VOLUM-625544 format. One record per residue (C-alpha): residue in three letters; x, y, z. Coordinates in nm, 3 decimals, decimal comma, padded with zeros to 5 digits. Layout:
! residues N
(atom ala; (X; Y; Z)),
...
***
This chain:
! residues 549
(atom arg; (02,044; 01,785; 00,790)),
(atom trp; (01,763; 01,820; 00,539)),
(atom arg; (01,860; 01,765; 00,177)),
(atom arg; (01,676; 01,767; -00,152)),
(atom lys; (01,792; 01,609; -00,476)),
(atom ser; (01,600; 01,540; -00,793)),
(atom phe; (01,624; 01,248; -01,033)),
(atom val; (01,509; 01,229; -01,391)),
(atom val; (01,285; 00,926; -01,429)),
(atom cys; (01,081; 00,762; -01,701)),
(atom pro; (00,720; 00,883; -01,705)),
(atom gln; (00,478; 00,597; -01,666)),
(atom thr; (00,106; 00,553; -01,706)),
(atom ala; (-00,060; 00,491; -01,372)),
(atom ile; (-00,181; 00,132; -01,348)),
(atom met; (-00,488; 00,061; -01,143)),
(atom pro; (-00,573; -00,260; -00,959)),
(atom gly; (-00,691; -00,527; -01,198)),
(atom gly; (-00,430; -00,458; -01,465)),
(atom arg; (-00,620; -00,162; -01,611)),
(atom asn; (-00,471; 00,164; -01,726)),
(atom glu; (-00,613; 00,509; -01,659)),
(atom glu; (-00,862; 00,474; -01,943)),
(atom gly; (-00,994; 00,154; -01,782)),
(atom thr; (-00,890; -00,079; -02,066)),
(atom met; (-00,725; -00,413; -02,003)),
(atom ala; (-00,374; -00,477; -02,137)),
(atom asp; (-00,453; -00,821; -02,275)),
(atom ser; (-00,190; -00,845; -02,553)),
(atom phe; (00,178; -00,756; -02,577)),
(atom thr; (00,395; -00,640; -02,866)),
(atom tyr; (00,718; -00,755; -02,696)),
(atom asp; (00,802; -01,069; -02,502)),
(atom val; (01,090; -00,907; -02,312)),
(atom phe; (01,190; -00,557; -02,204)),
(atom leu; (01,558; -00,531; -02,102)),
(atom ser; (01,628; -00,273; -01,827)),
(atom his; (01,996; -00,199; -01,772)),
(atom asn; (02,261; 00,059; -01,692)),
(atom trp; (02,451; 00,198; -01,990)),
(atom arg; (02,780; 00,073; -01,844)),
(atom asp; (02,652; -00,284; -01,886)),
(atom lys; (02,564; -00,225; -02,253)),
(atom pro; (02,811; -00,476; -02,410)),
(atom arg; (02,686; -00,769; -02,201)),
(atom val; (02,321; -00,673; -02,240)),
(atom thr; (02,366; -00,639; -02,617)),
(atom arg; (02,492; -00,998; -02,632)),
(atom leu; (02,199; -01,110; -02,418)),
(atom ala; (01,948; -00,927; -02,639)),
(atom glu; (02,089; -01,096; -02,949)),
(atom arg; (02,071; -01,442; -02,789)),
(atom leu; (01,710; -01,388; -02,681)),
(atom lys; (01,618; -01,267; -03,028)),
(atom glu; (01,786; -01,570; -03,185)),
(atom ala; (01,578; -01,789; -02,952)),
(atom gly; (01,264; -01,644; -03,111)),
(atom leu; (01,165; -01,380; -02,855)),
(atom arg; (01,048; -01,031; -02,941)),
(atom val; (01,293; -00,812; -02,749)),
(atom trp; (01,261; -00,444; -02,658)),
(atom phe; (01,620; -00,317; -02,640)),
(atom asp; (01,687; 00,056; -02,644)),
(atom asp; (01,952; 00,047; -02,916)),
(atom trp; (01,703; -00,126; -03,147)),
(atom ala; (01,377; 00,041; -03,044)),
(atom ile; (01,473; 00,411; -03,008)),
(atom lys; (01,543; 00,590; -03,336)),
(atom pro; (01,708; 00,930; -03,394)),
(atom gly; (01,462; 01,205; -03,313)),
(atom asp; (01,246; 00,986; -03,086)),
(atom asp; (01,138; 01,110; -02,742)),
(atom ile; (01,351; 00,876; -02,531)),
(atom tyr; (01,134; 00,876; -02,220)),
(atom leu; (00,813; 00,833; -02,417)),
(atom ala; (00,968; 00,545; -02,613)),
(atom ile; (01,069; 00,375; -02,287)),
(atom glu; (00,719; 00,422; -02,146)),
(atom his; (00,560; 00,268; -02,453)),
(atom gly; (00,807; -00,022; -02,445)),
(atom leu; (00,725; -00,098; -02,082)),
(atom glu; (00,353; -00,089; -02,151)),
(atom ala; (00,391; -00,323; -02,450)),
(atom ala; (00,613; -00,588; -02,288)),
(atom arg; (00,503; -00,905; -02,110)),
(atom val; (00,829; -00,972; -01,919)),
(atom gln; (01,076; -00,723; -01,776)),
(atom val; (01,432; -00,842; -01,718)),
(atom leu; (01,612; -00,610; -01,476)),
(atom cys; (01,991; -00,646; -01,524)),
(atom leu; (02,159; -00,599; -01,186)),
(atom ser; (02,519; -00,493; -01,127)),
(atom pro; (02,703; -00,250; -00,895)),
(atom glu; (02,664; 00,011; -01,171)),
(atom ala; (02,289; -00,049; -01,200)),
(atom leu; (02,250; -00,009; -00,824)),
(atom gly; (02,440; 00,319; -00,828)),
(atom ser; (02,318; 00,666; -00,910)),
(atom glu; (02,053; 00,552; -01,162)),
(atom trp; (01,891; 00,292; -00,938)),
(atom val; (01,586; 00,507; -00,861)),
(atom met; (01,506; 00,532; -01,231)),
(atom leu; (01,551; 00,159; -01,291)),
(atom glu; (01,346; 00,063; -00,985)),
(atom arg; (01,064; 00,298; -01,082)),
(atom ser; (01,036; 00,124; -01,419)),
(atom thr; (00,973; -00,212; -01,248)),
(atom ala; (00,658; -00,108; -01,059)),
(atom leu; (00,425; -00,212; -01,341)),
(atom phe; (00,569; -00,564; -01,357)),
(atom arg; (00,590; -00,619; -00,981)),
(atom asp; (00,227; -00,511; -00,931)),
(atom pro; (00,053; -00,845; -00,850)),
(atom thr; (-00,275; -00,721; -01,000)),
(atom asn; (-00,139; -00,674; -01,350)),
(atom ala; (-00,253; -00,965; -01,559)),
(atom gly; (-00,007; -01,170; -01,755)),
(atom arg; (00,314; -00,986; -01,662)),
(atom arg; (00,635; -01,121; -01,514)),
(atom phe; (00,935; -00,956; -01,346)),
(atom val; (01,277; -01,128; -01,357)),
(atom pro; (01,587; -00,988; -01,177)),
(atom leu; (01,904; -01,092; -01,364)),
(atom leu; (02,231; -01,084; -01,168)),
(atom leu; (02,518; -00,973; -01,394)),
(atom asp; (02,784; -00,914; -01,126)),
(atom asp; (02,834; -00,948; -00,752)),
(atom cys; (02,610; -00,701; -00,572)),
(atom thr; (02,376; -00,686; -00,275)),
(atom leu; (02,014; -00,704; -00,379)),
(atom pro; (01,798; -00,419; -00,245)),
(atom asp; (01,529; -00,506; 00,008)),
(atom thr; (01,263; -00,438; -00,254)),
(atom leu; (01,391; -00,722; -00,475)),
(atom arg; (01,486; -00,993; -00,228)),
(atom arg; (01,147; -01,160; -00,237)),
(atom tyr; (01,184; -01,226; -00,612)),
(atom lys; (01,378; -01,528; -00,737)),
(atom his; (01,665; -01,404; -00,953)),
(atom val; (01,864; -01,567; -01,232)),
(atom asp; (02,239; -01,584; -01,166)),
(atom phe; (02,393; -01,475; -01,498)),
(atom arg; (02,734; -01,375; -01,365)),
(atom gln; (02,913; -01,647; -01,564)),
(atom glu; (02,671; -01,642; -01,859)),
(atom thr; (02,651; -02,021; -01,851)),
(atom pro; (02,420; -02,214; -02,087)),
(atom asp; (02,215; -02,333; -01,789)),
(atom ala; (02,164; -01,976; -01,670)),
(atom phe; (02,052; -01,865; -02,016)),
(atom asp; (01,813; -02,161; -02,041)),
(atom glu; (01,664; -02,066; -01,703)),
(atom leu; (01,614; -01,707; -01,819)),
(atom leu; (01,472; -01,818; -02,153)),
(atom ala; (01,221; -02,048; -01,982)),
(atom ala; (01,106; -01,765; -01,754)),
(atom cys; (01,058; -01,535; -02,054)),
(atom gln; (00,877; -01,797; -02,264)),
(atom glu; (00,642; -01,921; -01,994)),
(atom glu; (00,288; -01,796; -02,024)),
(atom thr; (00,208; -01,605; -01,707)),
(atom glu; (-00,125; -01,663; -01,541)),
(atom ala; (-00,361; -01,369; -01,541)),
(atom ile; (-00,435; -01,249; -01,190)),
(atom ala; (-00,798; -01,153; -01,169)),
(atom pro; (-00,897; -00,862; -00,947)),
(atom val; (-01,079; -00,961; -00,631)),
(atom ala; (-01,452; -00,899; -00,651)),
(atom gln; (-01,542; -00,619; -00,414)),
(atom lys; (-01,831; -00,659; -00,173)),
(atom glu; (-02,077; -00,372; -00,183)),
(atom pro; (-02,221; -00,236; 00,143)),
(atom lys; (-02,502; -00,450; 00,276)),
(atom arg; (-02,803; -00,317; 00,459)),
(atom glu; (-02,873; -00,390; 00,821)),
(atom pro; (-03,135; -00,661; 00,878)),
(atom glu; (-03,487; -00,540; 00,950)),
(atom ser; (-03,453; -00,635; 01,315)),
(atom gly; (-03,194; -00,355; 01,354)),
(atom ser; (-02,938; -00,580; 01,519)),
(atom asp; (-02,587; -00,660; 01,396)),
(atom asp; (-02,594; -00,969; 01,182)),
(atom asp; (-02,261; -01,148; 01,208)),
(atom thr; (-02,392; -01,493; 01,122)),
(atom val; (-02,147; -01,674; 00,902)),
(atom lys; (-02,288; -01,804; 00,578)),
(atom lys; (-02,158; -02,157; 00,514)),
(atom gly; (-02,090; -02,257; 00,156)),
(atom asp; (-02,200; -02,001; -00,101)),
(atom pro; (-02,325; -02,222; -00,388)),
(atom glu; (-02,212; -01,967; -00,646)),
(atom lys; (-01,853; -01,973; -00,520)),
(atom glu; (-01,590; -02,239; -00,482)),
(atom glu; (-01,689; -02,490; -00,216)),
(atom cys; (-01,447; -02,645; 00,029)),
(atom arg; (-01,431; -03,017; -00,023)),
(atom ala; (-01,320; -03,287; 00,212)),
(atom pro; (-00,961; -03,385; 00,132)),
(atom thr; (-00,920; -03,718; -00,041)),
(atom ser; (-00,548; -03,777; 00,009)),
(atom ile; (-00,263; -03,709; 00,244)),
(atom gly; (00,036; -03,490; 00,161)),
(atom lys; (-00,119; -03,198; -00,030)),
(atom asp; (-00,213; -02,842; 00,066)),
(atom asp; (-00,537; -02,950; 00,233)),
(atom asp; (-00,379; -03,237; 00,426)),
(atom thr; (-00,561; -03,403; 00,709)),
(atom thr; (-00,443; -03,664; 00,950)),
(atom ala; (-00,497; -04,033; 00,887)),
(atom ser; (-00,820; -04,019; 01,087)),
(atom gly; (-00,970; -03,793; 00,817)),
(atom lys; (-00,953; -03,473; 01,024)),
(atom pro; (-00,666; -03,277; 01,177)),
(atom asp; (-00,632; -03,337; 01,550)),
(atom val; (-00,712; -03,074; 01,812)),
(atom tyr; (-00,590; -03,109; 02,171)),
(atom ile; (-00,618; -02,936; 02,507)),
(atom asp; (-00,355; -03,112; 02,714)),
(atom asn; (-00,425; -03,480; 02,633)),
(atom val; (-00,793; -03,438; 02,554)),
(atom lys; (-00,871; -03,470; 02,183)),
(atom tyr; (-01,148; -03,277; 02,007)),
(atom ser; (-01,288; -03,318; 01,657)),
(atom thr; (-01,286; -02,945; 01,568)),
(atom ile; (-01,127; -02,624; 01,691)),
(atom gln; (-01,469; -02,478; 01,771)),
(atom glu; (-01,553; -02,782; 01,984)),
(atom ala; (-01,231; -02,726; 02,182)),
(atom val; (-01,312; -02,355; 02,220)),
(atom asn; (-01,661; -02,435; 02,349)),
(atom ala; (-01,542; -02,706; 02,590)),
(atom gly; (-01,214; -02,556; 02,710)),
(atom asn; (-01,150; -02,352; 03,022)),
(atom pro; (-01,043; -01,986; 02,998)),
(atom gly; (-00,664; -01,946; 02,970)),
(atom glu; (-00,595; -02,293; 02,831)),
(atom thr; (-00,386; -02,364; 02,519)),
(atom ile; (-00,546; -02,533; 02,220)),
(atom asn; (-00,288; -02,724; 02,013)),
(atom leu; (-00,347; -02,790; 01,644)),
(atom val; (-00,146; -03,051; 01,454)),
(atom ala; (-00,042; -02,986; 01,094)),
(atom gly; (-00,329; -02,996; 00,847)),
(atom thr; (-00,619; -02,791; 00,715)),
(atom tyr; (-00,917; -02,707; 00,936)),
(atom gln; (-01,223; -02,601; 00,739)),
(atom glu; (-01,390; -02,387; 01,002)),
(atom asn; (-01,524; -02,041; 01,086)),
(atom leu; (-01,442; -01,978; 01,452)),
(atom arg; (-01,613; -01,770; 01,722)),
(atom ile; (-01,395; -01,713; 02,029)),
(atom asp; (-01,538; -01,551; 02,342)),
(atom lys; (-01,296; -01,696; 02,601)),
(atom pro; (-00,929; -01,621; 02,662)),
(atom phe; (-00,722; -01,887; 02,482)),
(atom thr; (-00,390; -01,946; 02,314)),
(atom ile; (-00,438; -02,135; 01,988)),
(atom lys; (-00,111; -02,280; 01,866)),
(atom gly; (-00,043; -02,454; 01,534)),
(atom ala; (00,249; -02,652; 01,394)),
(atom gly; (00,375; -02,364; 01,182)),
(atom glu; (00,255; -02,112; 00,928)),
(atom gly; (00,175; -02,296; 00,608)),
(atom lys; (00,152; -02,624; 00,799)),
(atom thr; (-00,153; -02,556; 01,012)),
(atom ile; (-00,419; -02,385; 00,803)),
(atom val; (-00,759; -02,256; 00,911)),
(atom asn; (-00,955; -02,226; 00,588)),
(atom gly; (-01,275; -02,022; 00,599)),
(atom cys; (-01,398; -02,178; 00,274)),
(atom arg; (-01,527; -01,837; 00,164)),
(atom gly; (-01,812; -01,873; 00,410)),
(atom gly; (-01,762; -01,555; 00,614)),
(atom ser; (-01,488; -01,434; 00,849)),
(atom val; (-01,245; -01,711; 00,940)),
(atom ile; (-01,215; -01,598; 01,305)),
(atom ile; (-01,417; -01,354; 01,518)),
(atom val; (-01,267; -01,269; 01,858)),
(atom gly; (-01,449; -01,114; 02,153)),
(atom lys; (-01,780; -01,025; 01,992)),
(atom asn; (-01,962; -01,095; 02,318)),
(atom arg; (-01,667; -01,046; 02,559)),
(atom ser; (-01,433; -00,771; 02,446)),
(atom asn; (-01,208; -00,789; 02,754)),
(atom ile; (-01,059; -01,129; 02,668)),
(atom asn; (-00,695; -01,199; 02,573)),
(atom val; (-00,650; -01,432; 02,276)),
(atom thr; (-00,321; -01,539; 02,116)),
(atom leu; (-00,284; -01,703; 01,776)),
(atom glu; (00,050; -01,870; 01,702)),
(atom arg; (00,197; -02,048; 01,400)),
(atom ile; (-00,124; -02,066; 01,192)),
(atom thr; (-00,225; -01,965; 00,840)),
(atom ile; (-00,567; -01,798; 00,819)),
(atom lys; (-00,707; -01,790; 00,467)),
(atom arg; (-01,003; -01,777; 00,230)),
(atom gly; (-01,238; -01,571; 00,443)),
(atom thr; (-01,497; -01,337; 00,294)),
(atom gly; (-01,608; -01,129; 00,592)),
(atom thr; (-01,914; -01,075; 00,808)),
(atom glu; (-02,175; -00,800; 00,813)),
(atom val; (-02,092; -00,542; 01,079)),
(atom arg; (-02,232; -00,204; 01,174)),
(atom val; (-01,910; -00,005; 01,132)),
(atom thr; (-01,979; 00,345; 01,268)),
(atom asp; (-02,212; 00,467; 01,538)),
(atom asn; (-02,393; 00,715; 01,312)),
(atom asp; (-02,443; 00,482; 01,016)),
(atom pro; (-02,730; 00,229; 01,044)),
(atom asn; (-02,602; 00,025; 00,751)),
(atom thr; (-02,395; -00,289; 00,781)),
(atom tyr; (-02,088; -00,369; 00,573)),
(atom val; (-01,897; -00,688; 00,504)),
(atom cys; (-01,585; -00,662; 00,722)),
(atom gly; (-01,285; -00,866; 00,830)),
(atom gly; (-01,234; -01,132; 00,567)),
(atom gly; (-00,975; -01,316; 00,774)),
(atom ile; (-01,032; -01,187; 01,128)),
(atom ile; (-01,268; -00,955; 01,316)),
(atom asn; (-01,127; -00,853; 01,654)),
(atom tyr; (-01,324; -00,691; 01,936)),
(atom gly; (-01,097; -00,818; 02,212)),
(atom lys; (-00,725; -00,818; 02,291)),
(atom leu; (-00,565; -01,021; 02,015)),
(atom thr; (-00,198; -01,106; 01,969)),
(atom ile; (-00,088; -01,271; 01,645)),
(atom thr; (00,258; -01,432; 01,633)),
(atom asp; (00,424; -01,625; 01,348)),
(atom cys; (00,096; -01,642; 01,156)),
(atom ile; (-00,001; -01,568; 00,797)),
(atom val; (-00,329; -01,393; 00,717)),
(atom ser; (-00,369; -01,427; 00,341)),
(atom asp; (-00,608; -01,456; 00,048)),
(atom asn; (-00,903; -01,302; 00,231)),
(atom glu; (-01,145; -01,034; 00,109)),
(atom ala; (-01,411; -00,799; 00,245)),
(atom tyr; (-01,549; -00,452; 00,189)),
(atom tyr; (-01,364; -00,314; 00,495)),
(atom gly; (-01,054; -00,495; 00,620)),
(atom gly; (-00,969; -00,771; 00,375)),
(atom gly; (-00,726; -00,935; 00,615)),
(atom ile; (-00,830; -00,799; 00,957)),
(atom phe; (-01,103; -00,569; 01,089)),
(atom asn; (-01,001; -00,438; 01,433)),
(atom arg; (-01,214; -00,270; 01,700)),
(atom gly; (-01,012; -00,384; 01,998)),
(atom thr; (-00,639; -00,418; 02,073)),
(atom leu; (-00,438; -00,586; 01,800)),
(atom asn; (-00,071; -00,684; 01,833)),
(atom leu; (00,115; -00,828; 01,532)),
(atom glu; (00,449; -00,973; 01,642)),
(atom lys; (00,746; -01,197; 01,557)),
(atom gly; (00,698; -01,290; 01,196)),
(atom ala; (00,325; -01,230; 01,161)),
(atom ser; (00,235; -01,150; 00,800)),
(atom val; (-00,078; -00,994; 00,647)),
(atom ile; (-00,036; -01,057; 00,276)),
(atom his; (-00,237; -01,083; -00,046)),
(atom asn; (-00,570; -00,962; 00,095)),
(atom ala; (-00,816; -00,725; -00,076)),
(atom ala; (-01,090; -00,480; 00,021)),
(atom his; (-01,263; -00,161; -00,084)),
(atom asn; (-01,085; 00,017; 00,205)),
(atom gly; (-00,819; -00,137; 00,426)),
(atom gly; (-00,684; -00,418; 00,209)),
(atom gly; (-00,464; -00,556; 00,485)),
(atom ile; (-00,613; -00,409; 00,804)),
(atom tyr; (-00,906; -00,178; 00,880)),
(atom asn; (-00,886; -00,015; 01,226)),
(atom gln; (-01,222; 00,127; 01,341)),
(atom gly; (-01,303; 00,320; 01,657)),
(atom gly; (-01,640; 00,413; 01,801)),
(atom ala; (-01,836; 00,379; 02,123)),
(atom gly; (-01,666; 00,120; 02,343)),
(atom ser; (-01,396; 00,047; 02,085)),
(atom leu; (-01,028; 00,089; 02,173)),
(atom ala; (-00,899; 00,037; 01,816)),
(atom leu; (-00,530; 00,018; 01,907)),
(atom ile; (-00,276; -00,152; 01,679)),
(atom thr; (00,091; -00,226; 01,755)),
(atom leu; (00,316; -00,372; 01,486)),
(atom met; (00,655; -00,524; 01,573)),
(atom asp; (00,871; -00,758; 01,362)),
(atom cys; (00,584; -00,823; 01,123)),
(atom ser; (00,491; -00,749; 00,763)),
(atom ile; (00,191; -00,608; 00,577)),
(atom glu; (00,258; -00,674; 00,212)),
(atom ile; (00,101; -00,690; -00,134)),
(atom asn; (-00,252; -00,608; -00,024)),
(atom gln; (-00,500; -00,420; -00,244)),
(atom ala; (-00,760; -00,154; -00,176)),
(atom lys; (-01,002; -00,037; -00,442)),
(atom glu; (-01,000; 00,309; -00,283)),
(atom tyr; (-00,808; 00,386; 00,038)),
(atom gly; (-00,553; 00,226; 00,269)),
(atom ala; (-00,414; -00,075; 00,086)),
(atom gly; (-00,192; -00,174; 00,378)),
(atom ile; (-00,381; -00,015; 00,670)),
(atom tyr; (-00,689; 00,207; 00,693)),
(atom ser; (-00,715; 00,359; 01,040)),
(atom ala; (-01,027; 00,537; 01,161)),
(atom gly; (-00,969; 00,476; 01,529)),
(atom asn; (-00,733; 00,567; 01,809)),
(atom thr; (-00,368; 00,472; 01,748)),
(atom val; (-00,137; 00,274; 01,523)),
(atom asn; (00,219; 00,209; 01,651)),
(atom ile; (00,487; 00,092; 01,407)),
(atom cys; (00,796; -00,052; 01,577)),
(atom ser; (01,129; -00,196; 01,465)),
(atom gly; (01,138; -00,489; 01,228)),
(atom thr; (00,803; -00,402; 01,065)),
(atom thr; (00,766; -00,371; 00,689)),
(atom ile; (00,467; -00,226; 00,505)),
(atom ser; (00,541; -00,280; 00,138)),
(atom gly; (00,408; -00,362; -00,205)),
(atom asn; (00,054; -00,248; -00,126)),
(atom ile; (-00,154; -00,087; -00,402)),
(atom ala; (-00,451; 00,149; -00,360)),
(atom gly; (-00,674; 00,267; -00,643)),
(atom asn; (-00,701; 00,611; -00,481)),
(atom ser; (-00,486; 00,714; -00,183)),
(atom gly; (-00,287; 00,575; 00,111)),
(atom gly; (-00,081; 00,290; -00,030)),
(atom gly; (00,091; 00,198; 00,296)),
(atom ile; (-00,135; 00,370; 00,551)),
(atom tyr; (-00,446; 00,589; 00,532)),
(atom leu; (-00,547; 00,792; 00,839)),
(atom ala; (-00,913; 00,889; 00,812)),
(atom pro; (-01,046; 01,235; 00,911)),
(atom leu; (-01,027; 01,332; 01,279)),
(atom lys; (-00,732; 01,333; 01,516)),
(atom tyr; (-00,624; 00,973; 01,493)),
(atom ile; (-00,264; 00,893; 01,581)),
(atom leu; (00,020; 00,720; 01,399)),
(atom asn; (00,351; 00,667; 01,582)),
(atom met; (00,643; 00,534; 01,379)),
(atom tyr; (00,934; 00,428; 01,596)),
(atom gly; (01,108; 00,209; 01,339)),
(atom gly; (01,047; -00,023; 01,046)),
(atom lys; (01,003; 00,053; 00,677)),
(atom ile; (00,715; 00,179; 00,466)),
(atom phe; (00,839; 00,116; 00,116)),
(atom glu; (00,745; 00,043; -00,242)),
(atom asn; (00,373; 00,111; -00,203)),
(atom his; (00,182; 00,261; -00,494)),
(atom val; (-00,132; 00,470; -00,538)),
(atom val; (-00,296; 00,648; -00,830)),
(atom ala; (-00,366; 00,973; -00,640)),
(atom ser; (-00,196; 01,078; -00,313)),
(atom gly; (00,008; 00,938; -00,026)),
(atom gly; (00,207; 00,646; -00,161)),
(atom gly; (00,354; 00,573; 00,181)),
(atom ile; (00,120; 00,758; 00,419)),
(atom phe; (-00,195; 00,963; 00,366)),
(atom ser; (-00,300; 01,161; 00,674)),
(atom tyr; (-00,634; 01,339; 00,660)),
(atom gly; (-00,630; 01,548; 00,975)),
(atom gly; (-00,438; 01,296; 01,186)),
(atom asn; (-00,139; 01,330; 01,418)),
(atom val; (00,167; 01,156; 01,277)),
(atom his; (00,489; 01,124; 01,479)),
(atom leu; (00,784; 00,991; 01,276)),
(atom lys; (01,051; 00,910; 01,533)),
(atom gly; (01,241; 00,642; 01,341)),
(atom gly; (01,240; 00,407; 01,049)),
(atom ser; (01,218; 00,496; 00,681)),
(atom ile; (00,959; 00,587; 00,418)),
(atom gln; (01,116; 00,501; 00,085)),
(atom ser; (01,058; 00,411; -00,281)),
(atom asn; (00,684; 00,481; -00,276)),
(atom thr; (00,501; 00,625; -00,577)),
(atom ala; (00,199; 00,853; -00,616)),
(atom met; (00,084; 01,152; -00,815)),
(atom asn; (00,115; 01,377; -00,507)),
(atom gly; (00,292; 01,313; -00,178)),
(atom ala; (00,471; 00,997; -00,285)),
(atom gly; (00,624; 00,954; 00,059)),
(atom ile; (00,360; 01,137; 00,265)),
(atom glu; (00,047; 01,337; 00,188)),
(atom asn; (-00,037; 01,561; 00,484)),
(atom ala; (-00,387; 01,678; 00,398)),
(atom ser; (-00,577; 01,972; 00,543)),
(atom gly; (-00,581; 01,981; 00,923)),
(atom gly; (-00,311; 01,721; 00,967)),
(atom phe; (-00,007; 01,743; 01,195)),
(atom ile; (00,316; 01,561; 01,111)),
(atom thr; (00,633; 01,574; 01,319)),
(atom leu; (00,955; 01,438; 01,170)),
(atom asp; (01,189; 01,354; 01,453)),
(atom gly; (01,432; 01,094; 01,325)),
(atom ala; (01,274; 00,918; 01,027)),
(atom gln; (01,435; 00,902; 00,682)),
(atom ile; (01,230; 00,986; 00,372)),
(atom phe; (01,402; 00,902; 00,046)),
(atom asn; (01,369; 00,764; -00,309)),
(atom asn; (00,998; 00,847; -00,333)),
(atom ile; (00,865; 00,956; -00,673)),
(atom ala; (00,563; 01,181; -00,735)),
(atom asp; (00,457; 01,169; -01,097)),
(atom arg; (00,153; 01,137; -01,317)),
(atom asn; (00,174; 01,276; -01,666)),
(atom gly; (00,434; 01,526; -01,548)),
(atom lys; (00,211; 01,680; -01,280)),
(atom gly; (00,351; 01,527; -00,961)),
(atom leu; (00,383; 01,738; -00,644)),
(atom gly; (00,586; 01,658; -00,333)),
(atom gly; (00,816; 01,364; -00,391)),
(atom gly; (00,900; 01,332; -00,023)),
(atom ile; (00,607; 01,521; 00,135)),
(atom his; (00,309; 01,715; 00,002)),
(atom asn; (00,200; 01,937; 00,289)),
(atom ile; (-00,138; 02,109; 00,323)),
(atom gly; (-00,142; 02,092; 00,704)),
(atom thr; (00,123; 02,152; 00,970)),
(atom leu; (00,467; 01,997; 00,920)),
(atom ile; (00,723; 02,015; 01,201)),
(atom leu; (01,078; 01,920; 01,100)),
(atom asn; (01,305; 01,850; 01,397)),
(atom asn; (01,539; 01,569; 01,301)),
(atom gly; (01,591; 01,316; 01,024)),
(atom ser; (01,651; 01,340; 00,650)),
(atom ile; (01,460; 01,404; 00,329)),
(atom asp; (01,671; 01,325; 00,024)),
(atom his; (01,680; 01,164; -00,320)),
(atom asn; (01,308; 01,220; -00,376)),
(atom his; (01,160; 01,337; -00,705)),
(atom ala; (00,849; 01,524; -00,818)),
(atom ser; (00,785; 01,572; -01,189)),
(atom lys; (00,630; 01,918; -01,143)),
(atom asn; (00,722; 02,077; -00,810)),
(atom gly; (00,870; 01,996; -00,469)),
(atom gly; (01,116; 01,709; -00,503)),
(atom gly; (01,171; 01,702; -00,128)),
(atom ile; (00,871; 01,898; 00,005)),
(atom lys; (00,587; 02,077; -00,170)),
(atom asn; (00,427; 02,313; 00,080)),
(atom asn; (00,086; 02,451; -00,007)),
(atom glu; (00,112; 02,831; -00,005)),
(atom leu; (-00,237; 02,886; 00,137)),
(atom asn; (-00,276; 02,619; 00,404)),
(atom gly; (00,062; 02,454; 00,454)),
(atom lys; (00,267; 02,546; 00,758)),
(atom leu; (00,636; 02,455; 00,804)),
(atom thr; (00,811; 02,482; 01,139)),
(atom gly; (01,106; 02,327; 01,321)),
(atom asn; (01,484; 02,318; 01,283)),
(atom leu; (01,493; 02,261; 00,912)),
(atom glu; (01,755; 02,318; 00,647)),
(atom leu; (01,673; 02,246; 00,284)),
***
């Protein structure tokens, strides 16, 4: 059954990556230390809390104090959110009830990792189950209102938060005069932070007592991973002990490379190019990466499309031309122009706890999937996560311009932020394919269209899973642009909010292409102007299927 229900929510200025508002100015000072978000049924307890925080010397935004008779309530709330450094979200069964969508929407500004100097603190007032969107944040247990709990909250509100600087974007680079692809890694940019040899044991850049982490194939020891790759036989397993390996790897043989655990075995690219390139010279190889963290890569110049002679910096963490499986690994803190975390032209499988997190790019903050002559460009995601990545323009989680992306059960694409469109996934023009069999696309944010999914002429099959709690001006859940085909056949689309200065269209779906509704649900979405569930374009949008709104 297809349902549509609207919610009244607080309007909010769109915040762009880098902590800037729509006018491009930086919010570098705050009028309030704390903004208290709460349900009206919790008013007595929150009033006591507000008074205690004020007595402790904090500047508190509390609705009973800040909103005067005759004030525009929603505008006052918006201004309070913009002017506060810390938001305390008071959680109770009442808060998680019918008004949860409104409360959650108000937290987007503070949970955006690009917004400088802000902090988000969940405060547990009563027994309740935390929503998936909040479980990754440490909460303060205030159920008993103990002095220790108040001190913990006070410390969180008083602590100066560190400004998170936006990642510098790499501009396109021209192809070398020879006309060939230049994927030579540049070691040690003198204008950037250099990797230094560790001086002690037991810190993030630990090495073994010998001064370097140990690398083994069977019982044979090698001094570096690249030495083991060069010397090893196809199909062998390279074992890495815990520690940090400061290398940029080139793999053109089939191997399994296995670490001691994500966060324990680290391959650090030292901002000297892509951390790992797989199958550049042999695209038919199978490579598996297990239990490794891949970080601090800055990409390699690649000729991206067949009809463009220019080269672009791609694949900060990984460039894959082969058949790559990533299991129980973290790809984080990498940057490039295309594909901050991963640039894929082959077959890419993310499985069993793999995480692509905190990467940045112009397009494809987490992953950029690119087809072309001889490129398969196939991605399958299962039991993995693509979270908190940034794109200056399109596809903060995934940008796909090639073949197929499959999303399977256990996958989450969340917390990604795009300066233009496609917070979770952006499908570029042409008939590329997205199959969603399960998983969640939730809590992604864009300034323009397609908070969850933006499809520009692609074929999208939504057979399971959910698209929820995403925000955009238009098509908060899904933007189906001109020429696109979307079939809903079992997915759930809910709690998405389309709004920008009261002009939002299509809370669940904004359709300008063909939308086929066979099975599933669309409910509890909101659009500030038109189409809480679906906004269908009168000229070009086509709706078919067994629908009931």
